[in-house]
Every structure is written in C-alpha cells, then in structure tokens.
Backbone as a printed PyTorch tensor [residue, N CA C, xyz], in Angstrom:
tensor([[[-12.0360,  -9.0410,  -9.1510],
         [-10.9700,  -9.8490,  -8.4720],
         [ -9.9890, -10.5030,  -9.5330]],

        [[-10.5190, -10.8030, -10.7850],
         [ -9.6370, -11.3590, -11.8020],
         [ -8.6330, -10.3300, -12.2390]],

        [[ -8.8290,  -9.0580, -12.2380],
         [ -7.8910,  -8.0040, -12.5870],
         [ -6.8430,  -8.0130, -11.5740]],

        [[ -7.1960,  -8.0740, -10.1960],
         [ -6.1940,  -8.0900,  -9.2090],
         [ -5.1940,  -9.1990,  -9.4010]],

        [[ -5.8670, -10.5320,  -9.5480],
         [ -4.9550, -11.6210,  -9.6530],
         [ -3.9680, -11.5380, -10.8170]],

        [[ -4.4940, -10.9760, -12.0160],
         [ -3.6620, -10.7650, -13.1540],
         [ -2.6330,  -9.7960, -12.9350]],

        [[ -2.9880,  -8.6790, -12.2440],
         [ -1.8920,  -7.6600, -11.9610],
         [ -0.7940,  -8.1550, -11.1040]],

        [[ -1.2380,  -8.9680,  -9.9880],
         [ -0.1710,  -9.4200,  -9.0500],
         [  0.5750, -10.5150,  -9.7050]],

        [[  0.0020, -11.3390, -10.6090],
         [  0.7400, -12.3810, -11.2430],
         [  1.7700, -11.8250, -12.2280]],

        [[  1.3750, -10.7800, -12.9420],
         [  2.3420, -10.0430, -13.8560],
         [  3.4940,  -9.4650, -13.0640]],

        [[  3.1990,  -8.9140, -11.9780],
         [  4.2500,  -8.3020, -11.1220],
         [  5.1670,  -9.3140, -10.6500]],

        [[  4.6380, -10.5160, -10.1150],
         [  5.4950, -11.4250,  -9.6060],
         [  6.4190, -12.0520, -10.8060]],

        [[  5.9380, -12.1770, -12.0550],
         [  6.8290, -12.6390, -13.1000],
         [  7.9050, -11.6420, -13.3520]],

        [[  7.6770, -10.3700, -13.2710],
         [  8.6880,  -9.3550, -13.4310],
         [  9.7380,  -9.4900, -12.3040]],

        [[  9.2880,  -9.6960, -11.2080],
         [ 10.1540,  -9.7330,  -9.9280],
         [ 11.1750, -10.9470, -10.1390]],

        [[ 10.5220, -12.1440, -10.6130],
         [ 11.3540, -13.3000, -10.7790],
         [ 12.3860, -13.2410, -11.8460]],

        [[ 11.9170, -12.5540, -12.8980],
         [ 12.8880, -12.3320, -13.9880],
         [ 13.9260, -11.3760, -13.7390]],

        [[ 13.7570, -10.5160, -12.7020],
         [ 14.8530,  -9.4950, -12.3740],
         [ 15.6790, -10.0550, -11.3680]],

        [[ 16.6150, -10.9630, -11.7220],
         [ 17.4320, -11.6080, -10.7620],
         [ 18.8020, -11.0110, -10.6640]],

        [[ 19.1560, -10.0460, -11.6200],
         [ 20.3900,  -9.3980, -11.5550],
         [ 20.4540,  -8.2060, -10.6290]],

        [[ 21.4780,  -8.0860,  -9.8210],
         [ 21.5790,  -6.9550,  -8.8480],
         [ 21.9050,  -5.6490,  -9.4760]],

        [[ 21.5540,  -4.5730,  -8.9030],
         [ 22.0100,  -3.3510,  -9.3430],
         [ 22.6690,  -2.5310,  -8.3250]],

        [[ 23.6670,  -1.8890,  -8.5970],
         [ 24.4540,  -1.1880,  -7.5760],
         [ 23.7110,  -0.0040,  -6.9870]],

        [[ 23.0180,   0.6740,  -7.8830],
         [ 22.3190,   1.7920,  -7.5460],
         [ 20.8870,   1.7600,  -8.0990]],

        [[ 19.8710,   2.1530,  -7.3810],
         [ 18.5120,   2.3500,  -7.8370],
         [ 17.9290,   3.5970,  -7.3560]],

        [[ 17.0790,   4.2360,  -8.0530],
         [ 16.3890,   5.4600,  -7.7140],
         [ 14.8860,   5.3070,  -7.4850]],

        [[ 14.1960,   4.4400,  -8.0610],
         [ 12.7740,   4.4400,  -8.0950],
         [ 12.2040,   3.0230,  -7.7100]],

        [[ 10.9330,   2.9860,  -7.3910],
         [ 10.2620,   1.6580,  -7.2860],
         [  8.8740,   1.8150,  -7.5260]],

        [[  8.2170,   0.6300,  -7.8690],
         [  6.7600,   0.4480,  -8.1320],
         [  6.2820,  -0.7070,  -7.1620]],

        [[  5.0620,  -0.4610,  -6.6810],
         [  4.5090,  -1.4780,  -5.8750],
         [  3.0230,  -1.6780,  -6.3400]],

        [[  2.7730,  -2.9640,  -6.6000],
         [  1.3640,  -3.3140,  -6.9040],
         [  0.8520,  -4.1590,  -5.8260]],

        [[ -0.3330,  -3.9550,  -5.2120],
         [ -0.7440,  -4.6910,  -4.0990],
         [ -2.3360,  -5.0070,  -4.1350]],

        [[ -2.5890,  -6.1260,  -3.3640],
         [ -3.8150,  -6.5300,  -3.1080],
         [ -4.2210,  -5.8970,  -1.7230]],

        [[ -5.2870,  -5.1580,  -1.6930],
         [ -5.7130,  -4.4270,  -0.4100],
         [ -6.8840,  -4.9920,   0.2120]],

        [[ -6.8400,  -5.4020,   1.3450],
         [ -8.0490,  -5.7820,   2.1580],
         [ -8.1780,  -4.7110,   3.2480]],

        [[ -9.3940,  -4.7780,   3.8680],
         [ -9.6660,  -3.7700,   4.8340],
         [-10.8450,  -4.1200,   5.9470]],

        [[-10.5710,  -3.6900,   6.9950],
         [-11.6180,  -3.9400,   8.2450],
         [-12.0900,  -2.4190,   8.5800]],

        [[-13.4750,  -2.2970,   8.3730],
         [-13.9230,  -0.9480,   8.7420],
         [-13.8600,  -0.6990,  10.2360]],

        [[-13.5820,   0.5850,  10.5840],
         [-13.4940,   0.9410,  11.9390],
         [-14.6390,   1.8960,  12.3090]],

        [[-14.8450,   2.2000,  13.5540],
         [-15.8670,   3.0900,  14.0660],
         [-15.5220,   4.4790,  13.5990]],

        [[-16.4680,   5.2700,  13.0390],
         [-17.9570,   5.0810,  12.9270],
         [-18.2490,   4.3840,  11.5640]],

        [[-17.4000,   4.0750,  10.6420],
         [-17.6580,   3.4690,   9.3930],
         [-18.3610,   2.0140,   9.5780]],

        [[-17.8080,   1.4550,  10.6880],
         [-18.3770,   0.1530,  10.8590],
         [-19.9450,   0.0660,  11.3400]],

        [[-20.4770,   1.2340,  11.7220],
         [-21.8190,   1.2690,  11.9910],
         [-22.6410,   1.1090,  10.6550]],

        [[-22.0450,   1.5810,   9.6030],
         [-22.7520,   1.4340,   8.2840],
         [-22.3150,   0.1500,   7.6340]],

        [[-21.0890,  -0.2540,   7.6060],
         [-20.6610,  -1.4200,   7.0860],
         [-19.5750,  -2.0300,   8.0380]],

        [[-19.7640,  -3.2000,   8.5920],
         [-18.7400,  -3.7420,   9.4970],
         [-18.0780,  -5.0010,   8.9090]],

        [[-18.4480,  -5.4330,   7.7060],
         [-17.9390,  -6.6760,   7.0720],
         [-16.5930,  -6.3290,   6.5890]],

        [[-15.6640,  -7.3380,   6.8150],
         [-14.2900,  -7.3190,   6.2020],
         [-14.2600,  -7.3110,   4.6710]],

        [[-13.4670,  -6.4610,   4.1480],
         [-13.5440,  -6.2980,   2.6600],
         [-12.2420,  -6.9980,   2.0710]],

        [[-12.3830,  -7.6940,   0.9390],
         [-11.1950,  -8.3390,   0.3080],
         [-11.2350,  -7.6460,  -1.1580]],

        [[-12.0220,  -6.7240,  -1.3830],
         [-12.0330,  -6.0870,  -2.6670],
         [-11.2430,  -4.7570,  -2.7150]],

        [[-10.0280,  -4.9650,  -3.0380],
         [ -9.1270,  -3.6740,  -3.1080],
         [ -7.9400,  -3.9260,  -3.9600]],

        [[ -7.4430,  -2.8390,  -4.5820],
         [ -6.2160,  -2.9290,  -5.2630],
         [ -5.3500,  -1.6560,  -5.0610]],

        [[ -4.1000,  -1.6760,  -5.0290],
         [ -3.1720,  -0.5400,  -4.7320],
         [ -2.2140,  -0.3730,  -5.6940]],

        [[ -1.6020,   0.8640,  -5.9230],
         [ -0.4870,   1.1040,  -6.6890],
         [  0.2290,   2.3010,  -6.1390]],

        [[  1.6710,   2.0790,  -6.0510],
         [  2.5020,   3.0890,  -5.5000],
         [  3.7710,   3.2110,  -6.3800]],

        [[  4.0750,   4.4780,  -6.6940],
         [  5.3330,   4.7900,  -7.4290],
         [  6.1260,   5.7670,  -6.4960]],

        [[  7.3370,   5.5760,  -6.4520],
         [  8.1530,   6.4810,  -5.6210],
         [  9.6750,   6.4630,  -5.9460]],

        [[ 10.3620,   7.2660,  -5.2450],
         [ 11.8530,   7.4400,  -5.4200],
         [ 12.4800,   7.5320,  -3.9680]],

        [[ 13.8690,   7.1430,  -4.0470],
         [ 14.5790,   7.1970,  -2.8650],
         [ 15.3780,   8.5050,  -2.8460]],

        [[ 15.1090,   9.3630,  -1.7960],
         [ 15.9440,  10.5800,  -1.5790],
         [ 17.1520,  10.2410,  -0.8130]],

        [[ 17.1400,   9.1580,  -0.0110],
         [ 18.2540,   8.6440,   0.7140],
         [ 18.1450,   7.1910,   0.5420]],

        [[ 19.1430,   6.3890,   0.9360],
         [ 19.1170,   4.9410,   0.8900],
         [ 17.9830,   4.3510,   1.8270]],

        [[ 17.6180,   4.9980,   2.8410],
         [ 16.5870,   4.5060,   3.6800],
         [ 15.4280,   5.3930,   3.8930]],

        [[ 15.2420,   6.4020,   2.8960],
         [ 14.0800,   7.3220,   2.8400],
         [ 13.4500,   7.3070,   1.4450]],

        [[ 12.2680,   7.2070,   1.3850],
         [ 11.5170,   7.2730,   0.0110],
         [ 10.3600,   8.1970,   0.0980]],

        [[ 10.0870,   8.8900,  -0.9680],
         [  8.9000,   9.7410,  -1.2160],
         [  8.0750,   9.1680,  -2.3970]],

        [[  6.7210,   9.0900,  -2.2580],
         [  5.9860,   8.3380,  -3.2350],
         [  4.5710,   8.9930,  -3.5680]],

        [[  3.9330,   8.5070,  -4.6220],
         [  2.6460,   8.6700,  -4.9410],
         [  1.8630,   7.3900,  -4.7800]],

        [[  0.7870,   7.4540,  -4.1050],
         [  0.0450,   6.2900,  -3.7770],
         [ -1.4840,   6.3720,  -4.1140]],

        [[ -2.0310,   5.3320,  -4.8110],
         [ -3.5200,   5.3540,  -5.0530],
         [ -3.9570,   3.9740,  -5.0280]],

        [[ -5.2870,   3.8430,  -5.0140],
         [ -5.8860,   2.5630,  -4.9850],
         [ -7.4730,   2.6480,  -5.0560]],

        [[ -7.9830,   1.4570,  -4.7590],
         [ -9.4120,   1.3620,  -4.8470],
         [ -9.8520,   0.3510,  -3.8200]],

        [[-10.7730,   0.7570,  -2.8620],
         [-11.3670,  -0.2380,  -1.9590],
         [-12.9360,  -0.2360,  -2.0140]],

        [[-13.4650,  -1.4520,  -2.0620],
         [-14.9960,  -1.5070,  -2.0580],
         [-15.3760,  -2.2850,  -0.7690]],

        [[-16.4530,  -1.6890,  -0.1980],
         [-16.9570,  -2.2800,   1.0110],
         [-18.4540,  -2.6430,   0.7260]],

        [[-18.9950,  -3.6910,   1.1910],
         [-20.3430,  -4.0650,   0.9650],
         [-20.9440,  -4.9740,   2.0060]],

        [[-22.1640,  -4.6920,   2.3760],
         [-22.8500,  -5.5870,   3.4070],
         [-24.3910,  -5.3940,   3.2390]],

        [[-24.9990,  -6.5860,   3.3210],
         [-26.5000,  -6.6090,   3.3550],
         [-26.8960,  -6.5100,   4.8710]],

        [[-27.7580,  -5.6650,   5.0900],
         [-28.2030,  -5.4850,   6.5450],
         [-29.5570,  -6.1770,   6.8110]],

        [[-30.0250,  -6.0820,   7.9650],
         [-31.2720,  -6.7050,   8.4390],
         [-32.4370,  -6.0590,   7.6240]],

        [[-33.5070,  -6.7960,   7.4790],
         [-34.7670,  -6.1840,   6.8620],
         [-35.1520,  -4.9580,   7.6630]],

        [[-35.6000,  -3.9580,   6.8960],
         [-36.1090,  -2.6540,   7.6180],
         [-37.2810,  -2.2120,   6.9350]],

        [[-38.0280,  -1.2810,   7.5980],
         [-39.2460,  -0.6750,   7.0050],
         [-38.8120,   0.8150,   6.7810]],

        [[-39.0370,   1.2970,   5.6290],
         [-38.7060,   2.7760,   5.3380],
         [-40.1430,   3.4780,   5.1670]],

        [[-40.2320,   4.5770,   5.8590],
         [-41.4810,   5.4160,   5.8020],
         [-41.1660,   6.5740,   4.9120]],

        [[-41.8450,   6.7380,   3.8240],
         [-41.5780,   7.8510,   2.7760],
         [-42.2430,   9.0720,   3.3560]],

        [[-41.8680,  10.1540,   2.6300],
         [-42.3950,  11.5420,   2.9950],
         [-43.9480,  11.5780,   2.8050]],

        [[-44.5040,  10.7440,   1.9260],
         [-45.9710,  10.7520,   1.7130],
         [-46.7100,   9.8450,   2.5920]],

        [[-45.9170,   9.1740,   3.5280],
         [-46.6260,   8.2550,   4.4930],
         [-46.6030,   6.8310,   4.0480]],

        [[-46.1690,   6.5140,   2.9300],
         [-46.2090,   5.1020,   2.4230],
         [-45.0090,   4.3540,   2.9840]],

        [[-45.0540,   3.0810,   3.2130],
         [-44.1240,   2.2160,   3.8540],
         [-43.6140,   1.1670,   2.9250]],

        [[-42.2670,   0.9660,   2.9310],
         [-41.7130,  -0.1200,   2.0940],
         [-40.7710,  -0.8900,   3.0190]],

        [[-41.0100,  -2.2900,   2.9110],
         [-40.2040,  -3.1380,   3.7260],
         [-39.1120,  -3.9030,   2.7900]],

        [[-37.9830,  -3.9840,   3.2640],
         [-36.9820,  -4.7940,   2.3370],
         [-35.6080,  -4.8050,   3.0420]],

        [[-34.6570,  -5.4160,   2.2970],
         [-33.3140,  -5.6060,   2.8110],
         [-32.3650,  -4.4850,   2.2770]],

        [[-31.8620,  -3.6110,   3.1120],
         [-30.8350,  -2.6350,   2.5770],
         [-29.5190,  -3.2000,   2.2110]],

        [[-28.8960,  -2.8390,   1.1570],
         [-27.5580,  -3.1860,   0.7630],
         [-26.6870,  -2.0010,   0.7730]],

        [[-25.7690,  -2.0250,   1.5970],
         [-24.8800,  -0.8480,   1.8830],
         [-23.4840,  -1.0220,   0.9510]],

        [[-23.1510,   0.0540,   0.4100],
         [-21.8290,   0.0100,  -0.3510],
         [-21.0180,   1.2310,  -0.0380]],

        [[-19.6910,   1.0010,  -0.0370],
         [-18.8210,   2.2380,  -0.0640],
         [-17.6440,   2.0050,  -1.1340]],

        [[-17.5250,   2.9000,  -1.9990],
         [-16.3670,   2.9600,  -2.8640],
         [-15.3120,   3.9470,  -2.4980]],

        [[-14.1410,   3.6180,  -2.2720],
         [-13.1000,   4.6140,  -1.8170],
         [-11.9250,   4.6220,  -2.6540]],

        [[-11.5240,   5.8970,  -3.2250],
         [-10.4220,   6.1020,  -4.1660],
         [ -9.5800,   7.0930,  -3.5380]],

        [[ -8.3620,   6.6540,  -2.8860],
         [ -7.4300,   7.4560,  -2.2970],
         [ -6.3730,   8.1280,  -3.2690]],

        [[ -5.9320,   9.2570,  -3.1870],
         [ -4.8110,   9.7500,  -3.8180],
         [ -3.9700,  10.4950,  -2.8340]],

        [[ -2.8120,   9.9070,  -2.6350],
         [ -1.9470,  10.3930,  -1.4410],
         [ -0.4970,  10.5950,  -1.8270]],

        [[  0.1660,  11.5590,  -1.0720],
         [  1.6900,  11.6100,  -1.0360],
         [  2.0590,  10.8390,   0.1140]],

        [[  3.2450,  10.1910,   0.0130],
         [  3.7420,   9.2710,   1.0700],
         [  5.2040,   9.3590,   1.3040]],

        [[  5.6040,   9.1180,   2.5730],
         [  7.0020,   9.1040,   3.0000],
         [  7.2700,   7.8550,   3.6590]],

        [[  8.2720,   7.0540,   3.4100],
         [  8.6480,   5.9430,   4.1930],
         [ 10.0940,   6.1060,   4.6980]],

        [[ 10.2920,   5.5950,   5.8770],
         [ 11.5100,   5.4460,   6.5190],
         [ 11.8690,   3.8980,   6.8010]],

        [[ 12.9580,   3.4140,   6.2160],
         [ 13.4350,   2.1130,   6.3090],
         [ 14.5230,   1.8970,   7.2910]],

        [[ 14.2690,   0.9440,   8.2080],
         [ 15.3060,   0.7400,   9.1640],
         [ 16.5220,   0.0560,   8.7430]],

        [[ 16.5450,  -0.4660,   7.5860],
         [ 17.6820,  -1.1180,   6.9290],
         [ 17.5780,  -0.6310,   5.3920]],

        [[ 18.8070,  -0.8680,   4.6760],
         [ 18.8710,  -0.6900,   3.3740],
         [ 17.9580,  -1.7290,   2.6490]],

        [[ 16.9190,  -1.3030,   1.8690],
         [ 16.0860,  -2.3120,   1.2260],
         [ 16.6630,  -3.2150,   0.2460]],

        [[ 17.8190,  -2.7930,  -0.4170],
         [ 18.5240,  -3.5120,  -1.4010],
         [ 19.4570,  -4.6070,  -0.7830]],

        [[ 20.1210,  -4.2550,   0.3120],
         [ 21.0780,  -5.1560,   0.9050],
         [ 20.6050,  -6.0900,   2.1050]],

        [[ 19.3380,  -5.8790,   2.4370],
         [ 18.7640,  -6.6510,   3.5130],
         [ 17.7090,  -7.5800,   3.0750]],

        [[ 17.6870,  -8.7490,   3.5910],
         [ 16.6520,  -9.7380,   3.2210],
         [ 15.2620,  -9.3340,   3.7670]],

        [[ 15.2780,  -8.8740,   4.9980],
         [ 13.9540,  -8.3490,   5.4450],
         [ 14.1860,  -6.9720,   5.9600]],

        [[ 13.2420,  -6.0730,   5.6120],
         [ 13.3770,  -4.5730,   5.9800],
         [ 12.1920,  -4.0820,   6.4970]],

        [[ 12.1100,  -3.8900,   7.9480],
         [ 10.8920,  -3.2070,   8.3930],
         [ 10.9350,  -1.6340,   8.1200]],

        [[  9.8030,  -1.1360,   8.1180],
         [  9.7130,   0.4150,   7.7690],
         [  8.4610,   0.9410,   8.4130]],

        [[  8.5070,   2.2330,   8.5320],
         [  7.2990,   3.0940,   8.9790],
         [  7.0030,   4.0130,   7.8460]],

        [[  5.7470,   4.4020,   7.6250],
         [  5.3520,   5.4000,   6.6670],
         [  4.1690,   6.2820,   7.1320]],

        [[  3.9530,   7.3270,   6.3660],
         [  2.8630,   8.2300,   6.6460],
         [  2.3810,   8.7450,   5.2800]],

        [[  1.0770,   8.7620,   5.0920],
         [  0.4980,   9.2910,   3.9040],
         [ -0.4890,  10.3340,   4.1360]],

        [[ -0.5390,  11.4140,   3.3190],
         [ -1.3910,  12.4360,   3.4070],
         [ -2.0460,  12.8040,   1.9960]],

        [[ -3.3150,  13.0830,   1.9370],
         [ -3.8990,  13.3690,   0.6590],
         [ -5.4180,  13.5370,   0.6590]],

        [[ -6.0660,  12.9800,  -0.3430],
         [ -7.4490,  13.0720,  -0.4560],
         [ -8.1160,  11.7130,  -0.8920]],

        [[ -9.3320,  11.5790,  -0.4830],
         [-10.0600,  10.3430,  -0.9280],
         [-11.3370,  10.7530,  -1.4410]],

        [[-11.7650,  10.1740,  -2.5090],
         [-13.0770,  10.2530,  -3.1690],
         [-13.9750,   9.0710,  -2.6340]],

        [[-14.9750,   9.3180,  -1.9700],
         [-15.8110,   8.3470,  -1.3970],
         [-17.3520,   8.3080,  -1.9990]],

        [[-17.7730,   7.2810,  -2.3250],
         [-19.2440,   7.1990,  -2.6770],
         [-19.8190,   6.1240,  -1.6900]],

        [[-20.9580,   6.6800,  -1.0340],
         [-21.5920,   5.7440,  -0.0420],
         [-23.0040,   5.6530,  -0.4540]],

        [[-23.4900,   4.5350,  -0.8630],
         [-24.7830,   4.3320,  -1.4070],
         [-25.4220,   3.0580,  -0.7290]],

        [[-26.8710,   3.2160,  -0.6530],
         [-27.7500,   2.1160,   0.0850],
         [-28.8550,   1.9150,  -1.0630]],

        [[-28.8460,   0.5820,  -1.4210],
         [-29.9290,   0.0550,  -2.2840],
         [-31.0720,  -0.5880,  -1.5160]],

        [[-32.1960,  -0.0230,  -1.6600],
         [-33.4150,  -0.6010,  -0.9240],
         [-34.5640,  -0.8340,  -1.8310]],

        [[-34.6570,  -2.1070,  -2.3080],
         [-35.5810,  -2.3610,  -3.3180],
         [-35.2320,  -1.8120,  -4.6620]],

        [[-36.2220,  -0.9600,  -5.1210],
         [-35.9370,  -0.4040,  -6.3760],
         [-35.3430,   1.1220,  -6.1050]],

        [[-35.2010,   1.4130,  -4.8280],
         [-34.8380,   2.7620,  -4.5680],
         [-33.3180,   2.7790,  -4.2250]],

        [[-32.6140,   3.9110,  -4.5180],
         [-31.1140,   3.9310,  -4.1220],
         [-30.8690,   5.2570,  -3.6940]],

        [[-30.1470,   5.3040,  -2.5230],
         [-29.7320,   6.5820,  -1.9170],
         [-28.2200,   6.6790,  -1.9430]],

        [[-27.6680,   7.7250,  -2.3000],
         [-26.2150,   7.8200,  -2.3250],
         [-25.6340,   9.2220,  -1.9380]],

        [[-24.4210,   9.2980,  -1.4700],
         [-23.6220,  10.5280,  -1.2720],
         [-22.3100,  10.2800,  -1.7960]],

        [[-21.7360,  11.2830,  -2.4010],
         [-20.2990,  11.2280,  -2.7480],
         [-19.6190,  12.4250,  -2.6850]],

        [[-18.3380,  12.4910,  -2.6090],
         [-17.4890,  13.7250,  -2.5210],
         [-16.0800,  13.4200,  -2.1680]],

        [[-15.2480,  14.4390,  -2.1620],
         [-13.8110,  14.3970,  -1.7860],
         [-13.6310,  14.7470,  -0.3530]],

        [[-12.6140,  14.1550,   0.2880],
         [-12.4070,  14.3350,   1.7160],
         [-10.8860,  14.3160,   2.0240]],

        [[-10.4550,  15.1040,   3.0010],
         [ -9.0160,  15.0670,   3.4470],
         [ -8.8260,  13.7690,   4.2520]],

        [[ -7.6200,  13.1240,   3.9950],
         [ -7.3400,  11.9380,   4.6940],
         [ -5.8470,  11.7590,   4.9430]],

        [[ -5.5640,  10.8910,   5.9100],
         [ -4.2260,  10.5660,   6.2090],
         [ -4.0840,   9.1860,   6.7900]],

        [[ -2.9090,   8.6130,   6.9400],
         [ -2.7180,   7.2830,   7.5010],
         [ -1.2210,   7.0590,   7.9650]],

        [[ -1.0820,   6.5020,   9.1490],
         [  0.1810,   5.9290,   9.4320],
         [  0.2710,   4.4950,   8.9500]],

        [[  1.4730,   4.0620,   8.7280],
         [  1.6840,   2.7270,   8.0490],
         [  2.9060,   2.0360,   8.7130]],

        [[  2.6630,   0.7750,   8.8800],
         [  3.7490,  -0.1290,   9.4720],
         [  3.9570,  -1.2930,   8.5710]],

        [[  5.1350,  -1.5800,   8.0580],
         [  5.1850,  -2.5220,   6.9960],
         [  6.6550,  -3.2730,   7.0540]],

        [[  6.8240,  -4.2760,   6.2870],
         [  7.9010,  -5.0270,   6.0790],
         [  8.1220,  -5.4920,   4.7900]],

        [[  9.3080,  -5.4480,   4.1730],
         [  9.6250,  -5.9490,   2.8310],
         [ 10.5710,  -7.2150,   2.9330]],

        [[ 10.2050,  -8.1890,   2.1410],
         [ 11.0850,  -9.3990,   1.9980],
         [ 11.6680,  -9.4070,   0.6260]],

        [[ 12.9010,  -9.4380,   0.4420],
         [ 13.5580,  -9.3530,  -0.7910],
         [ 13.5940, -10.7590,  -1.5280]],

        [[ 13.2320, -10.8590,  -2.7840],
         [ 13.4320, -11.8980,  -3.6110],
         [ 14.7780, -11.8340,  -4.1230]],

        [[ 15.2480, -10.6050,  -4.5320],
         [ 16.5960, -10.3350,  -4.9220],
         [ 16.8150,  -8.8700,  -4.6320]],

        [[ 17.9820,  -8.2530,  -4.8910],
         [ 18.2430,  -6.9000,  -4.5330],
         [ 17.2340,  -5.8530,  -5.0900]],

        [[ 16.6420,  -6.1690,  -6.1320],
         [ 15.7440,  -5.1400,  -6.8200],
         [ 14.2850,  -5.5460,  -6.7800]],

        [[ 13.9220,  -6.5530,  -6.1710],
         [ 12.3760,  -6.8960,  -6.1450],
         [ 12.1110,  -7.6420,  -4.8970]],

        [[ 10.8450,  -7.5740,  -4.4470],
         [ 10.4970,  -8.2420,  -3.2310],
         [  9.0530,  -8.2920,  -2.9240]],

        [[  8.5560,  -8.8280,  -1.7340],
         [  7.2730,  -8.8540,  -1.4060],
         [  7.0810,  -7.8250,  -0.2140]],

        [[  6.0620,  -7.1400,  -0.3030],
         [  5.7180,  -6.0680,   0.7460],
         [  4.4600,  -6.4000,   1.4740]],

        [[  4.4250,  -6.3360,   2.7680],
         [  3.2830,  -6.4690,   3.5360],
         [  3.1390,  -5.2000,   4.4320]],

        [[  1.9710,  -4.6090,   4.4510],
         [  1.8380,  -3.4860,   5.3620],
         [  0.4150,  -3.3320,   5.9990]],

        [[  0.3620,  -2.5930,   7.0950],
         [ -0.8170,  -2.3570,   7.8580],
         [ -1.0090,  -0.8270,   7.9460]],

        [[ -2.1220,  -0.3370,   7.5580],
         [ -2.4540,   1.0370,   7.5440],
         [ -3.7700,   1.4290,   8.2600]],

        [[ -3.6760,   2.4640,   9.1300],
         [ -4.8800,   2.9320,   9.6900],
         [ -5.4230,   4.2430,   8.8830]],

        [[ -6.2760,   4.0330,   7.9900],
         [ -6.8160,   5.1650,   7.0500],
         [ -7.9440,   5.8890,   7.7130]],

        [[ -7.7400,   7.2310,   7.9580],
         [ -8.7090,   8.0310,   8.4390],
         [ -9.0090,   9.2550,   7.4650]],

        [[-10.2450,   9.3270,   7.1570],
         [-10.6470,  10.5410,   6.2540],
         [-11.7100,  11.2620,   6.9570]],

        [[-11.5510,  12.6360,   6.9530],
         [-12.4400,  13.5330,   7.7520],
         [-13.8260,  13.8430,   7.0070]],

        [[-14.8450,  13.9740,   7.8680],
         [-16.0750,  14.1780,   7.4930],
         [-16.2270,  15.5670,   6.6960]],

        [[-17.0650,  15.6470,   5.7180],
         [-17.3390,  16.8880,   4.9590],
         [-18.8810,  17.1520,   4.9920]],

        [[-19.2910,  18.1800,   4.2940],
         [-20.6490,  18.4020,   4.0590],
         [-21.3750,  17.4310,   3.1010]],

        [[-20.4990,  16.7270,   2.2810],
         [-20.9830,  15.8960,   1.2310],
         [-20.9990,  14.3780,   1.8040]],

        [[-19.9740,  14.0160,   2.5180],
         [-19.7980,  12.4780,   2.8600],
         [-19.4150,  12.4050,   4.4320]],

        [[-19.8190,  11.2740,   4.9380],
         [-19.4600,  10.8880,   6.2550],
         [-17.8740,  10.5850,   6.3900]],

        [[-17.4270,  10.7010,   7.6080],
         [-15.9230,  10.2220,   7.8110],
         [-15.8100,   8.8630,   7.5070]],

        [[-14.6240,   8.4450,   7.0530],
         [-14.3420,   7.0130,   6.6540],
         [-13.0410,   6.6480,   7.2730]],

        [[-13.2180,   5.5010,   8.0380],
         [-12.0510,   4.9340,   8.7480],
         [-11.9770,   3.4080,   8.5810]],

        [[-10.8090,   2.9190,   8.2910],
         [-10.6600,   1.5440,   8.1990],
         [ -9.2190,   1.1370,   8.2980]],

        [[ -8.9520,  -0.0770,   8.7610],
         [ -7.6440,  -0.6770,   8.8830],
         [ -7.3180,  -1.5060,   7.7110]],

        [[ -6.3140,  -1.0560,   7.0170],
         [ -5.8590,  -1.7610,   5.7590],
         [ -4.8520,  -2.8520,   6.0850]],

        [[ -4.9890,  -4.0130,   5.3680],
         [ -3.9490,  -5.0950,   5.4160],
         [ -3.6590,  -5.3840,   3.9570]],

        [[ -2.4420,  -5.0630,   3.5310],
         [ -2.0520,  -5.0810,   2.1050],
         [ -0.7620,  -5.8240,   1.8070]],

        [[ -0.8000,  -6.6020,   0.7600],
         [  0.2980,  -7.4820,   0.3460],
         [  0.5450,  -7.1820,  -1.2080]],

        [[  1.8140,  -7.0030,  -1.5020],
         [  2.0430,  -6.8090,  -2.8890],
         [  3.4290,  -7.0030,  -3.3180]],

        [[  3.8190,  -6.6540,  -4.5400],
         [  5.1880,  -6.8610,  -5.0790],
         [  5.8650,  -5.6990,  -5.2800]],

        [[  7.1070,  -5.4520,  -5.0200],
         [  7.9930,  -4.2810,  -5.2340],
         [  9.0870,  -4.5340,  -6.3110]],

        [[  9.0660,  -3.5950,  -7.1640],
         [ 10.2630,  -3.6460,  -8.1790],
         [ 11.0150,  -2.3150,  -8.0320]],

        [[ 12.1760,  -2.4170,  -7.7920],
         [ 13.1460,  -1.2100,  -7.7670],
         [ 14.0080,  -1.0140,  -9.0910]],

        [[ 14.1920,   0.1420,  -9.5380],
         [ 14.9160,   0.3750, -10.7990],
         [ 15.7950,   1.6960, -10.6690]]])
C-alpha cells in the first residue's frame, strides 16, 4: 500500500506542476489505485472487496477524441474462510481455517472514445474496451499445507469512465470496469468489477 500512495503522490505533484497548456499533445500516462469487487463465480472463492491494486496505462491519441493504449496492473484478493476439515488421500483429517488468495496481472491493449476533447473540457466522459491476457495465481493456505494453480488466460473488459481536468494536460481519472477472464485447463475463470481512480498526464 505504501508503494501505491507514493506512486499516486508523485503523479499528483507532476500534475500540479504542469500548469502550462499545450496546443497539441500526442500521448498520455495514467497511474491508478485499483479496487475490485469479485463477481460470480470468483465470489464463490473470494467475495471480499479488495483495495489492494495498482494500475498503469500508456497511450496515444489517434484522433482528438480517440486513444489507443497499453494497460497493465496488479490486483490482490484475499479472504479467510470458515474452519473446515480436509480429508487427505491416506484417510487422515486436518481441521483449520483456509486462507484464499488470488493475484491477477493483466496485460491489455485498450481503446477509448471520449465524448468531448479531453484537453479543452473540464469534465470528459468516455467509454473504453480492453482485450488481452491475465496471469492468475489462485492459492489456498490450510495450516502448513498450500494448494495453488496459476496460468495465463484470455480476458476482456468494457469500461465507463470520466476525466476531470486540473489543467489542459493533466487531470483525475475515475473508471469502472467489468473484468472477465476465461477459464483454462490451468486456472478457473476470473471476473470482478473494478473501481479505479488515478492521475492522467498528457504530453
């Protein structure tokens, strides 16, 4: 969490120092704090809301109201479940509290459509779509025993967001994403609703 706060603080300082307007800009970077609510069937494994996440996006404007970008991040889900008894293959029984974890690392290509010019409008709503792959590690710690599965999976998300400009080249971004990643032979499907807030710098 300290890393997230330091990153967002640095991004805010850059935004506040960048008070001069630019007539043209081509690129932007976005540093964000990502929170997430697991959706079914992921919520059957972990249902607890997660505040452990960070995101990074770098992109360019192909038109004044259209951008293409690379997006990545890291989300961590965690929940302690009710005490259970596990029966081993040899017939032995162990009783304890299972601790479930999911680590998700998405790598996506993304397109945004802005309903206004982000540089000239104070508030700019937009829609986006991302397509790519996610590495997921799902593990359960049960006493001294740990079970895990990991692997890459195909994923996509629609996004609805809004940007509030501090000045023509920097602002605050808030977005909501429905992340869905398809099941593979290695890992279960992963779905969650992301609520992300960050700082945008255009150059």
